[in-house]
OpenMM code with the backbone's topology and positions (N, CA, C; nanometers):
from openmm import Vec3, app, unit

residues = "MET LYS VAL VAL SER ASN THR SER PRO LEU ILE ALA LEU ALA LYS VAL GLY GLN LEU VAL GLY LEU GLN LYS LEU PHE PRO HIS LEU ARG ILE PRO PRO ALA VAL SER GLN GLU PHE LEU ALA ASN CYS THR LEU PHE GLU ARG HIS VAL PHE LEU GLU ALA LEU THR GLU PHE ILE GLU VAL VAL PRO VAL LYS SER LEU LEU SER VAL LYS ARG GLN LEU GLY LEU GLY GLU LEU GLU ALA LEU SER LEU ALA ARG GLN SER SER ALA ASP LEU LEU LEU LEU ASP ASP ARG LYS ALA SER ASN GLU ALA ARG GLU GLN GLN LEU VAL ILE ALA SER THR ARG ALA VAL LEU LYS ILE ALA GLU GLU ARG GLY ILE ILE GLY".split()
positions = [
    Vec3(6.1623, 6.3638, 1.8706),
    Vec3(6.1287, 6.2156, 1.8966),
    Vec3(6.0291, 6.1593, 2.0352),
    Vec3(5.9639, 6.1079, 2.0052),
    Vec3(5.8829, 6.0531, 2.1547),
    Vec3(5.9242, 5.9478, 2.2028),
    Vec3(5.9659, 5.9051, 2.2871),
    Vec3(6.0178, 5.7780, 2.3476),
    Vec3(5.9761, 5.7566, 2.5056),
    Vec3(5.9485, 5.6555, 2.4965),
    Vec3(5.9139, 5.5971, 2.6466),
    Vec3(5.9890, 5.4665, 2.6823),
    Vec3(6.0061, 5.4598, 2.8133),
    Vec3(6.0766, 5.3634, 2.8704),
    Vec3(6.0087, 5.2950, 2.9604),
    Vec3(6.0255, 5.1688, 2.9678),
    Vec3(5.9882, 5.0647, 3.0487),
    Vec3(6.1080, 5.0445, 3.1841),
    Vec3(6.1080, 4.9856, 3.2986),
    Vec3(6.1763, 5.0258, 3.4026),
    Vec3(6.3149, 4.9488, 3.4208),
    Vec3(6.3610, 4.8583, 3.3224),
    Vec3(6.4868, 4.7670, 3.3369),
    Vec3(6.5876, 4.8857, 3.2551),
    Vec3(6.5549, 4.9125, 3.1340),
    Vec3(6.6735, 5.0130, 3.0717),
    Vec3(6.6973, 5.1247, 3.2100),
    Vec3(6.6187, 5.2170, 3.2718),
    Vec3(6.6300, 5.2738, 3.3680),
    Vec3(6.7294, 5.2519, 3.4423),
    Vec3(6.6918, 5.1460, 3.5120),
    Vec3(6.7810, 5.0799, 3.6164),
    Vec3(6.9263, 5.0101, 3.5896),
    Vec3(6.9056, 4.9824, 3.4735),
    Vec3(7.0308, 4.9580, 3.4219),
    Vec3(7.1627, 5.0261, 3.3617),
    Vec3(7.0822, 5.1546, 3.3121),
    Vec3(7.1921, 5.3045, 3.3011),
    Vec3(7.2027, 5.3194, 3.3988),
    Vec3(7.1478, 5.3601, 3.5037),
    Vec3(7.1493, 5.3843, 3.6271),
    Vec3(7.2712, 5.3240, 3.6958),
    Vec3(7.2830, 5.1623, 3.6758),
    Vec3(7.3443, 5.1181, 3.7859),
    Vec3(7.5088, 5.1425, 3.7072),
    Vec3(7.5244, 5.1731, 3.5449),
    Vec3(7.6532, 5.1845, 3.5161),
    Vec3(7.6634, 5.3394, 3.4950),
    Vec3(7.6107, 5.4121, 3.5573),
    Vec3(7.6484, 5.5857, 3.5664),
    Vec3(7.5886, 5.6274, 3.4358),
    Vec3(7.4834, 5.5859, 3.3686),
    Vec3(7.4917, 5.6580, 3.2421),
    Vec3(7.3662, 5.6787, 3.2103),
    Vec3(7.2775, 5.7299, 3.2820),
    Vec3(7.1732, 5.7669, 3.2769),
    Vec3(7.1425, 5.9166, 3.2227),
    Vec3(7.2561, 6.0105, 3.2403),
    Vec3(7.2899, 6.1270, 3.2170),
    Vec3(7.3237, 6.0964, 3.0223),
    Vec3(7.3788, 5.9977, 3.0125),
    Vec3(7.3858, 5.9604, 2.8566),
    Vec3(7.2804, 5.9265, 2.7921),
    Vec3(7.1553, 5.8902, 2.8540),
    Vec3(7.0589, 5.8897, 2.8349),
    Vec3(6.9498, 6.0259, 2.7806),
    Vec3(7.0184, 6.1174, 2.8563),
    Vec3(6.9338, 6.2274, 2.8147),
    Vec3(6.9940, 6.2736, 2.7300),
    Vec3(7.1324, 6.2743, 2.7073),
    Vec3(7.1922, 6.3274, 2.5586),
    Vec3(7.1135, 6.2945, 2.4526),
    Vec3(7.0891, 6.1116, 2.4665),
    Vec3(7.0287, 6.0800, 2.3569),
    Vec3(6.8769, 6.1177, 2.2834),
    Vec3(6.8495, 6.1148, 2.4269),
    Vec3(6.6910, 6.1561, 2.3962),
    Vec3(6.6210, 6.2803, 2.5290),
    Vec3(6.6233, 6.3773, 2.5211),
    Vec3(6.6224, 6.5134, 2.5874),
    Vec3(6.5004, 6.4737, 2.6744),
    Vec3(6.3729, 6.4211, 2.6104),
    Vec3(6.2762, 6.4168, 2.6537),
    Vec3(6.2054, 6.2462, 2.6539),
    Vec3(6.2206, 6.1952, 2.7940),
    Vec3(6.1997, 6.0817, 2.8016),
    Vec3(6.0217, 6.0707, 2.8887),
    Vec3(5.9467, 6.0031, 2.8257),
    Vec3(5.8176, 5.9752, 2.9003),
    Vec3(5.8141, 5.8058, 3.0047),
    Vec3(5.7717, 5.8092, 3.0974),
    Vec3(5.7452, 5.6756, 3.1576),
    Vec3(5.6364, 5.6741, 3.2077),
    Vec3(5.5534, 5.5711, 3.2485),
    Vec3(5.4365, 5.6000, 3.3112),
    Vec3(5.4690, 5.5575, 3.4401),
    Vec3(5.3393, 5.5785, 3.5286),
    Vec3(5.3691, 5.5732, 3.6792),
    Vec3(5.4143, 5.4831, 3.7464),
    Vec3(5.3503, 5.3566, 3.6857),
    Vec3(5.4106, 5.2311, 3.7619),
    Vec3(5.5778, 5.1832, 3.7106),
    Vec3(5.6127, 5.2560, 3.6054),
    Vec3(5.8003, 5.2342, 3.5799),
    Vec3(5.8401, 5.3271, 3.6980),
    Vec3(5.8070, 5.4423, 3.6987),
    Vec3(5.8751, 5.5085, 3.8417),
    Vec3(5.8559, 5.4509, 3.9766),
    Vec3(5.7502, 5.3730, 4.0302),
    Vec3(5.7254, 5.3207, 4.1195),
    Vec3(5.8150, 5.2014, 4.1128),
    Vec3(5.8295, 5.1230, 4.0110),
    Vec3(5.8987, 5.0087, 4.0082),
    Vec3(6.0756, 5.0290, 4.0151),
    Vec3(6.1038, 5.1458, 3.9450),
    Vec3(6.2280, 5.2060, 3.9565),
    Vec3(6.2757, 5.2283, 4.1142),
    Vec3(6.2175, 5.3039, 4.1721),
    Vec3(6.2222, 5.3523, 4.2818),
    Vec3(6.2413, 5.2124, 4.4003),
    Vec3(6.1853, 5.1095, 4.3785),
    Vec3(6.1330, 5.0202, 4.5016),
    Vec3(6.2292, 4.9210, 4.4336),
    Vec3(6.3087, 4.9404, 4.3169),
    Vec3(6.3892, 4.8377, 4.2842),
    Vec3(6.5622, 4.9056, 4.2724),
    Vec3(6.5805, 5.0167, 4.3364),
    Vec3(6.7520, 5.0818, 4.3470),
    Vec3(6.7872, 5.1001, 4.4790),
    Vec3(6.9093, 5.1500, 4.4196),
    Vec3(6.9791, 5.1535, 4.5410),
    Vec3(6.9732, 5.3609, 4.6063),
    Vec3(7.0365, 5.3527, 4.6803),
    Vec3(7.0239, 5.5001, 4.7166),
    Vec3(7.0731, 5.6116, 4.6174),
    Vec3(7.1845, 5.5852, 4.5703),
    Vec3(7.2637, 5.6451, 4.4526),
    Vec3(7.1340, 5.6690, 4.3324),
    Vec3(7.1542, 5.5414, 4.3202),
    Vec3(7.0520, 5.5666, 4.1628),
    Vec3(6.9117, 5.6183, 4.1855),
    Vec3(6.8358, 5.6242, 4.3211),
    Vec3(6.7270, 5.7142, 4.3705),
    Vec3(6.7895, 5.8625, 4.3368),
    Vec3(6.8899, 5.8663, 4.3796),
    Vec3(6.9357, 6.0253, 4.3419),
    Vec3(6.8908, 6.0794, 4.2355),
    Vec3(7.0009, 5.9858, 4.1419),
    Vec3(6.9843, 5.9971, 4.0019),
    Vec3(6.8839, 6.0231, 3.9167),
    Vec3(6.8102, 5.9212, 3.9788),
    Vec3(6.6376, 5.9271, 3.9046),
    Vec3(6.5732, 6.0458, 3.9471),
    Vec3(6.5323, 6.0842, 4.0565),
    Vec3(6.4917, 6.1849, 4.1067),
    Vec3(6.5139, 6.2898, 4.0558),
    Vec3(6.6560, 6.3068, 4.0317),
    Vec3(6.7215, 6.4210, 3.9464),
    Vec3(6.6767, 6.4673, 3.7986),
    Vec3(6.6716, 6.3254, 3.7328),
    Vec3(6.6261, 6.3180, 3.5810),
    Vec3(6.5052, 6.3688, 3.5842),
    Vec3(6.4255, 6.3139, 3.6871),
    Vec3(6.2876, 6.3719, 3.6854),
    Vec3(6.2264, 6.4992, 3.6828),
    Vec3(6.3503, 6.5907, 3.7224),
    Vec3(6.3446, 6.7278, 3.7300),
    Vec3(6.3924, 6.7553, 3.5838),
    Vec3(6.4855, 6.7008, 3.5168),
    Vec3(6.5311, 6.7484, 3.3858),
    Vec3(6.4954, 6.6870, 3.2683),
    Vec3(6.4622, 6.5465, 3.2884),
    Vec3(6.4176, 6.5086, 3.1268),
    Vec3(6.3694, 6.3732, 3.1152),
    Vec3(6.3176, 6.3258, 3.2371),
    Vec3(6.1956, 6.2389, 3.2411),
    Vec3(6.0684, 6.2867, 3.3049),
    Vec3(5.9497, 6.2783, 3.2188),
    Vec3(5.8528, 6.3239, 3.2415),
    Vec3(5.7471, 6.1642, 3.3004),
    Vec3(5.6700, 6.1574, 3.4017),
    Vec3(5.6087, 6.0344, 3.4324),
    Vec3(5.4830, 6.1417, 3.3402),
    Vec3(5.3833, 5.9896, 3.2523),
    Vec3(5.2734, 6.0231, 3.1889),
    Vec3(5.1542, 5.9435, 3.2662),
    Vec3(5.0594, 5.9996, 3.3176),
    Vec3(4.9404, 5.8827, 3.3297),
    Vec3(4.9403, 5.8065, 3.1981),
    Vec3(4.8594, 5.6695, 3.2378),
    Vec3(4.8125, 5.5922, 3.1214),
    Vec3(4.6702, 5.6083, 3.0951),
    Vec3(4.6307, 5.6397, 3.0076),
    Vec3(4.4825, 5.6803, 2.9905),
    Vec3(4.3937, 5.5341, 2.9575),
    Vec3(4.4259, 5.4316, 2.9256),
    Vec3(4.3691, 5.2726, 2.9167),
    Vec3(4.4863, 5.1971, 2.8756),
    Vec3(4.4767, 5.0790, 2.9544),
    Vec3(4.5937, 4.9264, 2.9425),
    Vec3(4.5528, 4.8890, 2.7964),
    Vec3(4.6756, 4.8662, 2.7128),
    Vec3(4.6133, 4.8036, 2.6532),
    Vec3(4.5798, 4.6121, 2.6545),
    Vec3(4.4992, 4.6021, 2.5654),
    Vec3(4.4578, 4.4603, 2.5754),
    Vec3(4.5811, 4.3381, 2.4945),
    Vec3(4.6853, 4.2986, 2.5725),
    Vec3(4.7760, 4.1999, 2.5184),
    Vec3(4.7483, 4.0404, 2.5367),
    Vec3(4.8320, 3.9699, 2.4540),
    Vec3(4.8101, 3.8152, 2.4776),
    Vec3(4.8790, 3.7694, 2.5940),
    Vec3(4.9808, 3.8508, 2.6036),
    Vec3(5.1043, 3.7806, 2.7529),
    Vec3(5.0837, 3.8543, 2.8849),
    Vec3(5.1039, 3.7612, 2.9700),
    Vec3(5.1228, 3.7714, 3.0942),
    Vec3(5.2285, 3.9138, 3.1234),
    Vec3(5.2389, 4.0157, 3.1409),
    Vec3(5.3325, 4.0949, 3.1442),
    Vec3(5.3172, 4.1861, 3.2970),
    Vec3(5.4277, 4.2274, 3.3279),
    Vec3(5.4116, 4.3158, 3.4782),
    Vec3(5.3335, 4.4548, 3.4462),
    Vec3(5.3330, 4.5307, 3.5738),
    Vec3(5.2358, 4.6518, 3.5119),
    Vec3(5.3301, 4.7529, 3.4652),
    Vec3(5.4334, 4.7571, 3.4911),
    Vec3(5.5190, 4.8567, 3.4034),
    Vec3(5.5737, 4.8315, 3.2587),
    Vec3(5.5415, 4.6937, 3.2362),
    Vec3(5.5556, 4.6590, 3.1062),
    Vec3(5.4651, 4.7013, 3.0379),
    Vec3(5.3259, 4.6685, 3.0987),
    Vec3(5.1740, 4.7104, 3.0537),
    Vec3(5.1875, 4.8419, 3.0677),
    Vec3(5.2198, 4.9284, 3.1307),
    Vec3(5.1605, 5.0779, 3.1145),
    Vec3(5.2681, 5.1164, 3.0101),
    Vec3(5.4185, 5.1037, 3.0095),
    Vec3(5.4977, 5.1385, 2.9096),
    Vec3(5.4157, 5.1211, 2.7886),
    Vec3(5.4000, 4.9882, 2.7050),
    Vec3(5.3511, 4.9724, 2.6021),
    Vec3(5.2279, 5.0393, 2.5671),
    Vec3(5.1181, 5.0286, 2.6903),
    Vec3(5.0249, 5.1200, 2.6200),
    Vec3(5.0648, 5.2644, 2.6595),
    Vec3(5.1547, 5.2992, 2.7360),
    Vec3(5.1936, 5.4706, 2.7182),
    Vec3(5.2529, 5.5065, 2.5730),
    Vec3(5.3338, 5.3915, 2.5258),
    Vec3(5.3795, 5.4194, 2.4061),
    Vec3(5.3249, 5.4357, 2.2867),
    Vec3(5.2059, 5.3356, 2.3214),
    Vec3(5.0570, 5.3412, 2.1741),
    Vec3(4.9752, 5.4559, 2.2278),
    Vec3(4.9368, 5.5043, 2.3296),
    Vec3(4.8593, 5.6298, 2.3418),
    Vec3(4.9256, 5.7621, 2.3159),
    Vec3(5.0666, 5.7355, 2.3278),
    Vec3(5.1285, 5.8768, 2.2749),
    Vec3(5.2062, 5.8442, 2.1439),
    Vec3(5.1648, 5.7889, 2.0708),
    Vec3(5.2056, 5.7493, 1.9538),
    Vec3(5.3867, 5.7356, 1.9183),
    Vec3(5.4534, 5.6773, 2.0273),
    Vec3(5.5868, 5.7089, 2.0515),
    Vec3(5.6589, 5.6435, 1.9678),
    Vec3(5.7686, 5.7263, 1.9073),
    Vec3(5.8862, 5.6861, 1.8098),
    Vec3(5.9602, 5.5226, 1.8340),
    Vec3(5.9824, 5.5261, 1.9742),
    Vec3(6.0850, 5.4376, 2.0548),
    Vec3(6.0283, 5.3817, 2.1762),
    Vec3(6.0342, 5.2673, 2.2495),
    Vec3(6.0140, 5.2090, 2.3363),
    Vec3(6.0848, 5.0987, 2.3884),
    Vec3(6.1983, 5.2162, 2.5090),
    Vec3(6.3090, 5.1335, 2.5378),
    Vec3(6.2512, 4.9637, 2.6387),
    Vec3(6.3104, 4.9018, 2.5984),
    Vec3(6.2707, 4.7540, 2.6856),
    Vec3(6.3521, 4.6683, 2.6399),
    Vec3(6.3696, 4.5972, 2.7703),
    Vec3(6.4548, 4.4500, 2.7854),
    Vec3(6.3769, 4.3290, 2.7650),
    Vec3(6.2988, 4.3137, 2.8374),
    Vec3(6.2099, 4.1829, 2.8864),
    Vec3(6.1660, 4.1615, 2.7308),
    Vec3(6.2047, 3.9888, 2.6997),
    Vec3(6.1658, 3.9117, 2.5556),
    Vec3(6.0056, 3.9205, 2.5638),
    Vec3(5.9327, 3.8551, 2.6524),
    Vec3(5.7871, 3.8940, 2.6361),
    Vec3(5.7456, 4.0023, 2.5797),
    Vec3(5.7677, 4.1153, 2.6742),
    Vec3(5.7040, 4.2675, 2.6395),
    Vec3(5.7475, 4.2815, 2.5114),
    Vec3(5.8779, 4.2589, 2.4718),
    Vec3(5.9085, 4.2688, 2.3498),
    Vec3(5.8373, 4.2179, 2.2104),
    Vec3(5.8248, 4.1111, 2.2350),
    Vec3(5.7373, 4.0148, 2.1566),
    Vec3(5.6144, 4.1194, 2.1567),
    Vec3(5.5594, 4.1282, 2.2269),
    Vec3(5.4458, 4.1992, 2.2537),
    Vec3(5.4131, 4.3270, 2.1573),
    Vec3(5.5449, 4.3919, 2.1882),
    Vec3(5.5460, 4.5178, 2.1332),
    Vec3(5.5565, 4.5490, 1.9811),
    Vec3(5.6181, 4.4139, 1.9449),
    Vec3(5.6310, 4.3965, 1.8097),
    Vec3(5.5257, 4.3812, 1.7392),
    Vec3(5.4188, 4.2918, 1.7970),
    Vec3(5.3068, 4.2606, 1.7712),
    Vec3(5.2070, 4.3892, 1.7413),
    Vec3(5.2270, 4.4715, 1.8922),
    Vec3(5.1457, 4.6326, 1.8766),
    Vec3(5.2060, 4.6979, 1.7761),
    Vec3(5.3235, 4.7084, 1.6795),
    Vec3(5.3670, 4.7436, 1.5792),
    Vec3(5.4580, 4.8587, 1.6728),
    Vec3(5.4888, 4.8225, 1.7607),
    Vec3(5.5911, 4.9327, 1.8213),
    Vec3(5.7288, 4.9199, 1.7991),
    Vec3(5.8054, 5.0217, 1.8124),
    Vec3(5.9627, 5.0207, 1.7669),
    Vec3(6.0398, 5.0270, 1.8910),
    Vec3(6.1066, 4.9691, 1.8964),
    Vec3(6.1715, 4.9134, 2.0394),
    Vec3(6.3197, 4.9108, 2.0190),
    Vec3(6.3937, 4.9218, 2.1552),
    Vec3(6.5721, 4.9366, 2.1395),
    Vec3(6.5741, 4.8964, 2.3186),
    Vec3(6.6320, 4.7795, 2.3015),
    Vec3(6.7135, 4.7283, 2.4316),
    Vec3(6.8118, 4.8019, 2.4902),
    Vec3(6.8232, 4.7772, 2.6115),
    Vec3(6.9391, 4.8947, 2.6907),
    Vec3(7.0680, 4.8494, 2.6235),
    Vec3(7.0940, 4.7366, 2.5381),
    Vec3(7.2080, 4.7114, 2.4837),
    Vec3(7.2583, 4.8243, 2.3552),
    Vec3(7.1184, 4.8059, 2.2576),
    Vec3(7.1134, 4.8975, 2.1645),
    Vec3(7.1628, 5.0200, 2.2264),
    Vec3(7.1041, 5.0880, 2.2891),
    Vec3(7.0651, 5.2145, 2.3718),
    Vec3(7.2375, 5.2382, 2.3629),
    Vec3(7.2950, 5.1556, 2.4600),
    Vec3(7.4892, 5.1817, 2.4924),
    Vec3(7.5607, 5.1707, 2.3798),
    Vec3(7.4774, 5.0967, 2.2620),
    Vec3(7.5602, 5.0743, 2.1420),
    Vec3(7.5745, 5.2093, 2.0620),
    Vec3(7.4487, 5.2694, 2.0508),
    Vec3(7.4160, 5.4067, 1.9822),
    Vec3(7.5127, 5.4752, 2.0515),
    Vec3(7.4885, 5.5217, 2.1946),
    Vec3(7.5656, 5.6274, 2.2679),
    Vec3(7.6930, 5.6200, 2.2515),
    Vec3(7.7750, 5.4871, 2.2642),
    Vec3(7.9221, 5.4715, 2.2261),
    Vec3(7.9537, 5.5292, 2.0798),
    Vec3(7.8732, 5.4882, 1.9833),
    Vec3(7.8453, 5.5131, 1.8339),
    Vec3(7.8812, 5.6685, 1.8232),
    Vec3(7.7905, 5.7710, 1.8843),
    Vec3(7.7801, 5.8641, 1.9016),
    Vec3(7.8923, 5.9519, 1.9762),
    Vec3(7.9740, 5.8881, 2.0857),
    Vec3(8.0710, 5.9271, 2.1499),
    Vec3(7.9941, 5.9716, 2.2609),
    Vec3(7.8931, 5.9453, 2.3383),
    Vec3(7.8545, 6.0032, 2.4352),
    Vec3(7.9052, 5.9203, 2.5619),
    Vec3(7.9464, 5.8060, 2.5326),
    Vec3(7.9797, 5.7112, 2.6223),
    Vec3(8.1112, 5.6312, 2.5656),
    Vec3(8.2106, 5.6179, 2.6532),
    Vec3(8.3493, 5.5818, 2.6180),
    Vec3(8.3600, 5.4489, 2.6101),
] * unit.nanometer
topology = app.Topology()
chain = topology.addChain("A")
for resn in residues:
    res = topology.addResidue(resn, chain)
    for name in ("N", "CA", "C"):
        topology.addAtom(name, app.Element.getBySymbol(name[0]), res)
């Protein structure tokens, strides 16, 4: 399953100590460079450590070939995540922002929020 993530789900899961749980759900996760940069600019020292470890285990930073033309004004991380999801024919895009989610739906991308990911992980017994 090809999965791309925006920054907010990664930060949220790192804050609650569930980035490892994300790996159990999605053994290979792709993110664009802007998402990696946003994460590192907005995390605690512990979250940074967990994220850098995840980069060696299951998260791959993938360059974006070209940015999508979108109707809404989005942050660079969101725009790159949408573009990467489209260019890689991702099966799922992890995304929380409402404007970006609306844009993703219009681009016919399948999305899941952090809340949905946590619910799936709980149902599968990955988290308690």
